[in-house]
N, C-alpha and C positions, 0 to 999 in steps of 0.2 A: 341259616348262617343267623336271621333275625329270631329263632325259637334259644340259639346256642347264645346269643345277646341278652336274651330275658334272664336264661340260667344264670348268666354272669350278675346279672343285678339281682337275681331272686336269692340264690344260694346264700350272698355274705350275709344276709339277714336272719339265718338261723345260727352262723359259724362262733359269734360270741357264746352264745348258750352251750352248744357244742363243745368247745372249750370247757368252760365250766364243768362240765360231764365229764369229760374225758381226756382234757388238758391237750397237751400239745401233741396227740394222737389225733386231732382234729383237722391238721394241716392234711392227713391222707384224705378226708373227704375234699378238704379245697382243692387237692389236685385233680381229684375226678374231673370237674369241668374243665381245664384246660387240655387234659388228657382227650377227652370227648370231642374238643375245638380241635386238637390236633390230629385225632385220627379221622375228623370230617374233612379236614385241609387233605390229610393223604389220600383219601379215599377218590377226591376229586384231581389227582393227578394226571389220571390219562385223558383226563378232560382238558385240564388246562395246558398238557405238554403239548396237544395236539393243536393250539391253540385256539382253544374253546373260550369263553367267557360266561362263567354262570352271573347270574343277578337275581334279586330278589329285592322287592319294592312294597314298601306300605304309605299309601298319602298320608301324611300327618298334618298338613298345613297346606290344605288343596287351594287356598286363596292365594296364597302367596307361592305358589308353587315348590313348597318343601316337603319334601319326602324321606322317609328313613329308607333309604335303599341301600344296597350290596352289592358289589360288582367284586368277584373274583376273578383276578387277570393274573399274568405271571409273577409281577412285582406284588401284588396284595397275597398271594400264594405264598411267597417268599417268606414275607414280613408276617402273615398269620402264623405258619410254621415255626417262626424265631419266638416271638410273643407266646404262643402256647406251649411249643417245646420246653421252652428255658423257664418260661413260667410253671410248669408241672414239674421240673427237678428242683428249683427253688422251692416249692411247696413242701416238695418230698424235704429237703435238705432243712426247711424250718422244724420240722419234727424233730430233729435231734438238736439242731442250733438252741430253739427254745425247750427243752427238755428239761422237765421240774419248776419250770415258769409259767404262775399264770396271769400275776399284775400286769394288766393293760395287753396281755396275746390275744384274747378275745377280739377286740377291737381291731387288733394290728391285722390278725388273718383276713375278718371282714373287709379291710382297706385294702387289703392287699390283692385280693381274690376282685373286689370292685375295679381297682386300678387294671387289673389284667382284663378283664372285659371292656376297659372304657379304650385299652391300647387295641383291643382286637375289634372293636368298633371303627376306630380312629382309621387305622389299613385298610379297611375295607369297604367304608362308607363310600358313596359314588355322589353326596351332597354335599356341596360347600360348605352351607352353613352347619350342617349336622357336624362336619369335621373341626369347624371354629368353637363347637357347642363340647364336643368331645376333648378336643384339643385342652380347653379351659378345666374341664374336669379333673384329665390328667395331673394339672397343676395344680388344683386343689389335692386332691388325693395322695401326692406326690409328699405337699406339704405336711400331712398328717403321718407320713410315714418317715420323713426325714426327723420329723419333731418327735419320734417316739418317745425316747428318754426327755420327757418334757421337764422333768424336774431339774434338769439341765442348763444351763443358761448359754453354753455352746449349740444345744441341739435346736433350741428355741431359734436363736439367733439365723442358724444356718438354716431352717425351715422357715422362714420369713424372708430370706434374702432369697431361697429359691423362688419361694413365691410370687415376691414383687417382680421379679426380672424377668421370670417365666410368662407371668399374668398378663406385665406391662407390653412384652413382646408380642404376646396374641393379641392384644388390644388393638395394636398396631398393624397386626397382620388383618385382623379384620376388616379395618377400612380399605385395604388394599383388597381383600375379597369380595367385599360390597362393591367397590366401583367396578370390578371384573364381571360379577354378576350383573348387574346393570348394563354394562357396554353388551356382554354378551348374549342377555334376555333367557338365561337359562342358572338354576344351579346344580346341574347335572356337570360333575368334573368333567368326564366325557366330553360330554356337550362342550363345554367350555375349551378342550384341548383341541376339537376337533374343528371350531370355529375361530379357533385364534387368529389366522392369517387375516380372514376377513374382518373380526374385531380389531385390528391393530389397524388396518386400512383407514378405518372411523376418526380414532384418535390416538396418534401412536406418543404423542406427549403425556395424556392421561394415563394411558396404559403402562409405560416406562415406569411413573410413578406408581401404581397398583405393584409392579413386580419389584422395586423397591421396599416398599412397606410389607408385601408377603414375605420375602428373604430376612425380613429383619424379626419378623416372627420365628421363621425356621431357623434362623442362626442363633437367636437366643434360648432356643428350646435346647439347640446341640450342644450350647456354651462354646460357641466359636467365638474369637475377640470381636468387639471387647466385653463380649458377655460370658466368657469364658469362667470368670471367679467364683460363679456361686457351686461349680461342680466339684472343685476341692473342699469347699466348705460343707458338702452335703455328705462327707464322708463322717459326719457326727452321727448319721444313720445307724442302723443295724446293718451289717456284712449283708445278709440278705436281700435287703434293699437296696445296696450298693450293686450287687451282683447282676440283680433284675433291670433296676430302673436307668442305672449309669452304665450299663452295657450293653443290654438287650432291647432295654423296651422304651425309657422316655426319651433318652438323648438321643434315639434314633427316629424318634417322631420327626424332627428336623430334616434329618436326613433322608427321611421317606419323603418328606413334602418334595423336595429338590429335587428328588429321583422320579417323582408323578410328573412335576412338573418340567423336566426337563427337555424331554421330545419338543415340547412346543415354544419352550421360552428360553430356551438355552441360547437362541439366536439373538434376543432380546438387546437392547445398546447397551444397558447397565448389568446384565447378567454376568460375565465373564470377569471382566473389573472387581466386581464385589466378591465374589464365590472365590475365585484363584487368591485374589491377594489376601483376603481375610483368612482364606484355608491353611495358604502357605504361611503366613505369619502365626496362626493358631499352632500349626504343627511344629515349629522352631521354637516356639515360645513354651508350649509346653513340653517338650523333650526337652532343653535347657532346664527348666522346672524340676524335671521328675528327678535329674542326677543332684539336686540340691537336696533331696528329703530324706529322713530317716525314718519315717512311718511307713511300713509296707502298703498299706491303705491308700497314702497319699502320693506314693511312687504312681502305682495306678492309676489314680487319679488323676495326676497330669500327664500320664500315659495316655490317658483316656481322652484327656482334651486335645493331646497330641496326632490321636488316632481319627479320632474328629475330623479335626484338619485336614488330614490325609482324606477322608471319605469324602469331605465336600468336596476336594479338588478334583478328585477322579470322576465322583459321579456327578458333578454339576459339570465338569468340561463340555459335554453336550455332541459327544461323537457315538458311533456304533460299538466302535473297542472299549473306548474308556467304559462307556454303561455297562458291558460285559463283567468288566474287570472288576468298577466298583459295586457292582452286585454280589460278587462272590467275595470281595472284600469285607461288605457288609455283613455276609452271612459268616466268613471268618473272626471277624471281628467279635459277632455275639458268641461263638462259641469258645474262644480262648480267654476273653476279657473276664465272661462270666466265669469261667474256670477259676482264673488266679484269682478275682475276689472272694470265690466258694473258699480256696485254699489260704488266703487270708483268715477268712472266717473260723475254719478248722484248726490253726494256729494260734487266734486270739483264743478260741474257747477254751483250748485245753491249756494254754501258758497265760493267759490274761496281760499279755501284752501284744505290740506290733512293732515294738522299735528295735530297729536292726542292729543296735550298738548293745542290746541285750539279749540276743541269740546267736548260738553258737553250736556247732555240731548237730543241728537237726537232720541233715540228708543220710546220718549213717546210724538214726533211730528212726526217719520217715522213709525209708529208701524210697517206698511206690509213691506218696506224695511227692517226693523230691524229681522223679521220673516225670512224672505225668503235668508237673511244674514245667518242667524243662522243655517239655513237647509243648506246651501252651504257650511259650516264651520264644521258643523257636518257630511255631506259626504267626507269632507276633511280628517278629523279627525280618520272615520271610524267607526260612531256610527248609531247602529241599527235604523231604518230599510231603511236606504238609501242605493245605488250604491256603496258608498267608505267601508262601513261595508261587503259587499257581499264580494267586488274583495279583502279587506286585509287578510279577513276571509281564503279566500282560498289560495290566497299566503303563508299566515302562515303556513298552513296546507300543502301545497307542499313540502314549504322548510324545515319544519319539517321531512317528510316523508322520504326526503331524505338525513337526516343527518348520515343515518349508509352507504351511501355510496360515501360519499365525504365531506370531510374536508370544501371546500367552502359553502357546505349548511350550516354549521355551523357561518360561517362568515355574510354569506346572512342574517342569520336568526335573528342573534344578530343584525346586522346594522338595518335590517327594524323594529324590535321591539323599538332600541332607536330611529330611525328614526319616528316612530308614536308619542311617547312621544314627541318629539319636536315639531310635526306636530299637535297636541292636546293644547300645550302651546302656539304655536306663533299663534293658531286659536284663543283662547281666547282672547289673546293680541290683535287681529285685532276688534273682537266683541268690546271689552271692550275701543278700542280707537275712534272707531267710532260713538259708539249709547250711552256707560255708562255716568252717571252723574259723575264726577269728584268732587273730594274734593281738598281741600287747603291744606296748612299745619298744620293748624288748624285742621282741620276734619270738616271742613265747607263745604255744599254744592256749586259749582260755577253755577252761573247765567246758564238758559240752551240757547245753542247757536239757535240764529232766524233761523228757518226754513220756504224757502219759498217752498210751495208745488209744485214738478216739474208737468209736463204736462203728463197725465196718459200714454202716449206713449211711454214715455220715460223710462218708468218701466216696460214695456212690457217685453223688451228682459233679461233682468237678473233675472224677477220673473220665467218667462218661463224657463229658463234655468235650476234656480234652484228648481222647481216645476220637473223638468224630472230628478235630483238626485234621488229624494222621489219616482216618477212614477217607475222606472227603478231597484230600490229597492225590491219594492213587484212585478216585474216582472222578477226577475231573473231567474226562470224556462224559460221563453219565450227567454230571453237572452241567457242563456246556450244553447240550440240548436240553436240560431242564431252564437255565437261563436266559437262552435265545429269545425266545418268545418277546423278552424286554427290550434287550437289546436290539430287535428287528425293526422297533418303535421308530429308531432314529435312521438318518439316509445311508443306506448300505456303501461301503467304500468297495475300491477296487477289488481288494483282497480280504478280506475279512478274516478278523481274528478267530482262534479258537482256544478254549480254556485247555491245557494238556499239562503234564507233569514234567515233559522233556521238549522243548522245540529245537534242540540241538545249541549249537556256541553261537548265540547271538548277542547284537551288543547288548541285550537285556541284562542278559544273564551275566555278563561281565560287569555291568554297573551294580546288576544286583549283588555278585561277590566282593565286589569293591567296599561298599557301604557297609557290609559284615565286617569284612577285615579291618576299617577305618573306625567302626562302630567299637569294635574290642579296643582299638587302641585309644578310642575317647574315653572307655571305662577305665582301661587302666590309667592315663592320665587324670580322671578325675579323680582315682582313690589317691594318687600320690600328692594332687594338689587341690583340692577340692575348690570347686566354683565358689563367687563371691557372693555374700549375704544378697543381694538384690539384682537382678540383672537388669530393670530398669529404673530410673528414678520415682518416677508416679507411675502406679499401676490404677487399673480398672477398678480393683477394691478401693482404690484410697480414693476413687473416685465417686465409688458406693455409697461410702461411709461419709465424703464431705457433703453429698447430697442430702443423706438423713438427717445430718448434723443442721444444715440449712433447713430442710422442713422441720426440724423440731424446736428451732430457733424462729422462724416466720410463724410457727403455729402457738408459741408461747409469746408471742409479741400481739399477735391477734387475738390471743385469747384474753391479756393482760388488758388490751383495749376495748375490747367487746364485754367482757364477761366481769362487770362489775359488782357482782353478788348482790343487784338491785332489781327486786321483781320488776317493780313499777317503770324501770330506764328499759326492762326486758320487753315487755308488754306495750309499752310506749311506742318502741322504736317499732315494733310490728303493725301497730295503729297507724303509725305515720307512714310508713311506707304503703301502706292499705290505701289511705286516704290521698295520697299523694300521686299513687299509681292510677287508681281506681277516678279518681276525680279527673285526671288529665286525658282520659281516654272518655269521659262523659263529655267535657268541657270541647274537645277536639273532634268528637264524631259528631254524625248527622244521624238522627234517630227521627222516625215517624211518630208521630203522635199516639198516646196512649189512653186505652179508654177505662176510665174509672168509676167505680161505683162505691159509693157511702157505706154500702154492707150489703153481702149478699143471705145472713140470714139473720135473725133476731138476738143470736145466743152472742153474735158479734158485739151487739151494741151493751151488751150486759157485762161480757166478760173483758173485751177491752180495755175500758176505764179503770175496772180493778187490777187488770195485769200493768197499766200505766200508775196507777196509784201504788202498787206493792213496790215497782222499781224504783218510785222517786223516795218512800218511804226508806228503804232498803239502803239508800246512797247516805240518809239522814241518822240512819241506826248508830247508836253507840256501842252495843253487844253485839258479837262476833256471830252466835247462834241465831240472833234475833235478826240478824242478816243472812243469813243464808236461808233461814225458813221463808224469810219475806221473797229470796230470789227465787225458791222453789215456789212460789206461787205463780211467778210469771210462767212456769214448765206447765205448772196444774191449769191455768188458763188454757195452752197449747192443748191439754189434755180432752177439753171442753169443746176448744174449737174442732179439732180433729173429729171426735165423735158425733158430732153436729154437721160436719161436713161430708159423710159418706167413707170417713176412713177409720175404723174401729181399729184395725191394725193398728194404726199407726198411733191412735189414742193409748191404746194398750202398753205398747211399746213404752210410751212417753211417761206414763205414770210409774211404770216399773225402774225405767232408767232414773227418774227424780228422785226417786225412794233410793235406791241402791245408792246415789250420787250425796244424798243428804247423809247416809249412814256414814260415806267415807269421809265426807268433810265433818263428820261429828267425831271421827278418828283422830282426825288431823286436832281439831279443836280441845282434845283434852291437853295437848301440850303448847297450847296458845293462850296467853292471857283473854281473859273472858270480855275485859272490854278494847274496843280499839284503839289506837293510838298511847297504850299504856307504857310503851316501850319505844316505839316508832311512831310519832305520829305523823298523817298525811302531811305531806309538802306541795306546793304549788295548785292548790284548790282550784281555781281559776281557769289555769291550765289544763289540768284535768278535764274541766266540765265542757271546754271546748275543744277538746280533744274527742271527747264521748259524745258530742253532738255532732261533732265532724264525720264520725263513724256513723252513727244515726242517721243524719242525712244521707252520706253517699250510700250505706245500703239501701236505704228506701228507693232512693232514685234507680240503683240497679234493679230492684224488685220491680220497679213502674215501666221501665225502660225491656227488662226482661220480656215481660208478661204482655208485652205490644209489639214485641219485635218478630213473633213467626208470622212466617210467610204460607206456610206449608202446611199440611194436615200433619197433626204429630203422629207418631207408631205408635203412640201409650193408647189411641182410641183403638188400635186393635188388640190389645192386650186381654181383654177378656174371652175374646175370642178364641186366641193362640195359647191360652191359658188352659181351656178348655180343651182345644184339639191337640196340643203338643205336650199341655203337662198332664192332661187328665185331671185338672184342679178347677175350682170355681175360686178359691180364694186369688186372685190377681196379685197381689204383694207378695205372698211366701211362692208360690210357683216361679213369679221371676224371680224369686232372689235365689232359689234352688234349683232352676232348671233355665230359663230362658238368657238370666242372667249369671249363670253359674261361676264364672271367671271371676266376673266382679266379688261375688261374695267370697270365693278363695284369698282373692285377693287384700278383701276385710278380715276374713279370719288369720292372715298373715300378720296384718296391722295388730290383731286383739292379743296375739302370741307376744307379739315385738314388746306391747304395751305394758303386757304382764310382767315380761322377763326384764324389761325396762324400771318398774316399780321396785319389785325387789333388788335387783340392781343399787339403786339408788337410795334405796334404804337400809340394806345390808351393803354398807361399803366396805367394811373391814372383814367381818363375817357373819355368816346366817346364822340369826338366834332361834330362826323358826324350827325348833327340834321337833313336835308333837308328833310327826308319822313316825318317831322313832321310839316315842313312849307311849304310845296309844294303849300297848298291850298291858302297859301297867293299872290302866285306869280298868273301873269296876264297869261290870255291863249292865246293872240293873237296880234293884234295892239293893241295901246293904243291913249287915249286922256287924257295927264294929264297937266296940268299947271306947275307943277314943279317936273319933274320926278327925281327919285334918282340915285345916283352914289356913289360908294365906293371909301372914303378917308383914307387917316390915323386917320381919328378920328370916322370913320363907316361909314355908309348910309348916306349921308345928299343930300339935295335939289339941284337939278344944277340951279346956277346963271342963268335964261334965261326969255325971255319976257314972261308976266305972259299968254299970250294968244296962243303961240307957241304950235305946235304940233309936233310930231314924229312917223314917221312909224317905228317898231322896226321887224328888220329882226329875231332877234331871241331874247325870252323872257327873257333870262338871262343876254343878252348884257346891259338893262339898268341898271344893279347892276356892272357891269365892269368900271372900272376907266377909265376916256377918251383917258390917252396917253398908255392904252393897248388895247384898242380895236382895229379892224380890219375890216371895214368895206366889205372890197373885200371876207376876208374870212368868214363872217358871212353870205354874199350871196353866197359863195358855198357850205357851210355848208346847207343854207335852202334849196338851190336846190337838192343837192344830198343825204340827210339823209334819206328821204323816199325812193328812190332809191334804196338805199344801203340795208334798210330792207328786200325790198320785194325779193332783192337780195340773201339777208341771208337765206330767206325762201326758194327761189328755190334751193338753196342749199343744204339746209337741206333734202328737200324730193326728190332733184333727185339723190343725192349720194348714192342711191341703187344701180344705174345702171351706172351713170357718176360720173368723180370727185366730190367729195365734202361731204356732211355728215352732221351728229349733230355737230362734234368738228368743222370742218372747216365753216359751217353756223355760228355757235354761236361767232367764233372769227370774221366773215364780221358782225355781226349784234355787236359786241365787238368794232370792230373799228368806226362805226357809232357812237356809244356813245363817243370813244374816239375825234372825230371830233367836235361832240356838248361841250365837256368838253374844250377842246382847245380854240374854238372859244366862248365860252360864259361864260366859269367859271364852279366852282360846282353848282350855282343856273341853269344856264342851263342845266346840267347834272341831277338835280334832277326835270325839268320839262319832260326832254326827258326819263326819266324814274323814274316816280311817285309811288314808291315801295323800299322795303327794302331788299338787296341782300340776304340776309338769304332768305326770301321768294322764292325767284329765286331758290336759292342752294337747299331748301327744298323741291319743287315740284319737281325739276329734280330728286332728288336721290330718292324720292317717287315714280317716274313713272318708274325709272330703277328699283327698288325693287319688286314694282307690277309684271311688266314684269317676276320677276323670282318666284314668290309666286301664281300668277293666274295659271300657268299652274297646278301646282300640286294639285289646286282644285279638276281639272278636269283628273285626274289621269297620267298626263304627268311629265316627268322631268322637273325642271324648266330651267326658259330662253326657252323655247321650243317654237316656232313663228308658226304660221298659216298662209296661202297663203289664198287671196281672190280675185277673178277676176269675172267680171262680166261687161254686158253690158248695157250702160246708153244711155236714148236718145239723149241729147246732146253732152255729151262727147265721148259717143262710149265704147272700150273695156277699163275697167279699171282695175287696177292690184294693189292689198295692200298687203304688208307683216307687221303684225303686231310687228315684231322687229324693227315698224319706230317708233313706239311710245318709244320703247327704245333709239330711236335716238334723240327724241324730248327730253327726259328727259338730255340725254349730252347736247343738244343745251342751255336748260333753264340754266345746271350747270355751262358752260362755259360762258355766259352771266352774271351768277351771280358772278362767278371769276373775269371778268373783270369789273365791276361795282363796288365791292368791293375792289378790290385793286386802282381803280381811287380815290373810295372814301374817302379810308384809307389815301391813301399816299397825295391825294391832298387837303383833307379836312384838314388834319392839317399840312400839308407845307403852305396851305393858312393861317393858324390861326396864325404860327409861323412868318409867312411874316407879317400880321396884326399887331400883336407885338411888332415886331423889328420897323415898321416904325411908331408904337404911341411911341415906347418909344424914338427912334428918335426926333420926333416932339415934345416930352416935355423936350427933352435936348436942344432943339435949342431954343425954349421959356422961358426955364428958364436961 
């Protein structure tokens, strides 16, 4: 099972490429994984049916007791069959649904298969924390699937609506899960269930609160009132998504969780009032709304809401017979509702409409589709001999038998009967709307809608699913044996019920027949007099939209209040809060004295006054570039202090960071007045000075107290020993970054990527003007011989005026695109000579960093400096020639390597980020040592290069564009 879960995670990575290669036929490959998982689950049937429970476990976070554990019992087995079986059929269906389409289909196929894997893991995991994680993963993936038509506003809104509702419900549920886990002392769901009576005895009020919080998550996921509104909106998704997520998978997650917890929690005080009340209300509300809809998918959507209410009531009721009926209903609903959604997809794909007012006479032209649709509707309404009839009759009997013990049985019974009445009514409305021949106001039959026959493969999935509802109805005794393992988890009644196609003329049969007859009458009445436009004056959707408007207004008010467009105000606010908060802690705290030295090394006596003087002069500088250079003096002073204090790695990194930062500032200064205060003079200099002194004094006090506060031996004293024994390296800094504290470094890489993305997003607010990666192929790659080379002018690239037969040897490719007055031949020669040497040095620094000063971060900065040199000498085109790729690819490749170093060891049973040491003797090289953490360091190297490249292109390209526009504007002004 764990291996299958890995396949669900890995195969989606190749699907986009495969779709680009063979088109929609790639869905056949995607279907292989759920088919294999379905076959595996089917092969375990003998063990599961005999009462066995299959388990697999992998220790993921041993310190927290969190395991990636899988547990296949009867409930998990049924859900696994549904998730993988329906998933495989939907994948095959997608091959025809997306036939001839490629735009976005590759990503869609990958996300759909990943969603199937997340659901597979969710229904089989035995760890409560892993369940919550997969719960949120399904929410995120469903957001991508629902928003597939991302150019449509309705799709984006529906996707966001589903994401907000289900994610917020999942977060509430997480709080409840944490309470239960802490109280039970284990994250194992089976362990929590087994120890529940003893756990409740400890603090029943707290546990009842946890039950309510968990139910909020389950009900929001399964679209139960008041969270029901997101499901009809999600019909903006492609029909295969509706058939899978909203009939067989995602909405079943909440029902599954209720079923999983019901054996232990059904007798909890808040359980039945919440489950039965909201379930019955949802059942009736969804059924009534379905009778008002004219769109076939929305009829099924509100019908699904109604059916989910029915499942919540029956499965959550908490008796042995109700659980047996509920699990049969769960299986039946997955079959008939998926089939009906897929039928709608066929109709929509063939006719480009789902409006029942535009469909007429389809049954005569597509009799097979109409017949199997009728079978699916019959199962949904509970008509013999379908699985729906078997399950519904058993549910009515279970509730009827318990009416003497609980008033909630009466509420549930009446609700289920009324719900089945409405189910029959909207089921007939669906069949009539999709297939019947309509009549006009005069009673004359409308012309038949022209029906192009679909490919036979397109019909296979809905026909098979619909046919299975009939087959399982006749196989009710075998199904009873298969599902009894779950039902037997509840206390056994004196006369336990059994699934069967015929129980004789029992009260449940008459209630079922009566609901069918009344449902037919309700449909007839609704056709003659349609229901009013709105059932309730104020709906949950209105509350959702109102909440969004309130959030938007509050955010606008907050932004208007705090984001005044003044950088000094922002920085000043941060510093004031810092001084106030830390100053209060310093004054209120009790600290022991600190030992202060005048200096530790003679270099401090020399460098410190220079740094102080540079800071003072920088404050008084009137030119911006002078101020930036003076600020850099303080950073270079730190380089000397690090180098003379036994920290060469920090010194190397510091000098590289200072240099790159200086270049970035220089790029920005090109668009800022040269002199400080030319446009916006500094205000309140005295208060600024006071604040600056306060920040400095506060920071100095913190440093003094922090250095004297240690009472225990620091772990860093053992880092040299640990670096050599665990990381097989002598450079403590580098080994700590990529091995001992690899998780911290991975988080820092994520921050770097977010920073690069943020810079690009802020610079390119409207559109990305950096298109170098798309035009590099047009650049020459070496010395060129041309009659009229191009030069950059205020009117764009223009041929240089020269003798027709003149030639020019270019030191740099991009130099030919630079305006003559901006070129420096000396700089081009130096860059041409040093660039490749610096790249080689960066690679040496990368691989030598495990034992010598350097590493991925320093090596990446060295390579970044080489790119900075190319940019300064030849402009953006030279940078494009030096790095002919998108920065995003480097960032993504680096992060992928880092994440792989965390994941791959887990596949071999080792903790994440475990490194291996390899040493061997080679004929030429001699003794060679290699640590796998070097691969992690290579990821750091690529991320840093990508960051530098993205900053250069973002700032440089945008500044170049603005400068060019300003020059062109000035030129036109002079000409006019």
